[in-house]
C-alpha positions, -999 to +999 in steps of 0.1 A: +046-236+015+051-240-022+085-234-039+090-204-063+082-212-099+110-218-123+124-190-145+107-205-175+073-205-157+079-169-146+088-157-180+056-173-195+035-155-169+053-121-171+052-119-209+014-122-209+008-093-184+006-058-199+028-036-178+054-008-179+082-001-154+074+035-143+068+029-106+095+011-086+088-021-067+111-039-044+126-069-063+128-088-030+090-084-024+071-117-024+033-120-019+022-151+000-012-163-011-038-178+013-026-213+000+010-205+009+022-199-026+049-172-029+046-149-059+066-120-073+044-091-083+052-091-120+039-126-123+006-119-106-026-111-125-038-075-121-070-085-104-050-106-078-028-075-070-059-053-068-078-077-045-047-080-023-043-043-020-081-039-014-079-066+013-052-047+032-068-013+027-102-025+040-085-038+072-067-005+079-093+022+072-125+033+089-158+020+075-167+050+053-135+044+033-137+007+028-141-006-007-172-028-011-175-057-012-155-062+020-144-095+035-125-099+067-093-120+068-074-132+099-038-121+106-036-088+087-042-068+119-010-084+133+012-069+106+035-041+118+030-006+105+063-008+085+054-041+069+019-028+060+034+003+044+060-017+025+034-041+012+009-014+002+036+006-015+047-024-036+012-035-045+001+001-053+032+008-075+028-025-094-009-017-101+003+017-114+026-002-138-003-021-152-021-009-183-051-033-178-066-016-147-103-011-149-119+023-145-133+012-111-097+003-100-084+037-112-111+056-093-104+036-061-067+041-065-072+079-070-094+079-038-068+059-019-041+084-029-062+113-019-070+097+015-033+090+021-023+126+012-050+140+034-039+117+063-003+126+058-011+163+057-030+159+090-001+142+106+022+170+095-001+197+108-005+178+141+033+175+144+037+212+136+011+221+163+029+200+188+063+213+179+051+249+180+034+243+214+065+226+227+087+255+215+064+280+230+063+262+263+101+259+264+109+295+255+124+313+285+107+344+298+120+377+285+138+398+311+129+434+318+159+456+311 
């Protein structure tokens, strides 16, 4: 595993990447490359962040929602749900801070957000149905007076 770059190296990388700070990212978040290098998101190239997010996305969604081209990587399916959410949130937010996203990236990010909203809404509706059913089943019978 490689050591983190020096502050001078980081500064050189960060100053060349067009970005704004509208969407929060965890300052402790580090991305580990396939070669074992640890990187902070602001020092990564936009295409690297995009490909990282796309890689995770494609391992977690059904075939119709995958972004082509799709390549399988080992180990991602072993990530916990919490780790995956934390990683996706940081990668997504950093991409939203970048002004050099391509139109294709923007369209895919929009579709990802729609998919996530839809999935979240379905979970909420399912929870409401279960809660309503549970409340209905637990309600005591009314007494005849």
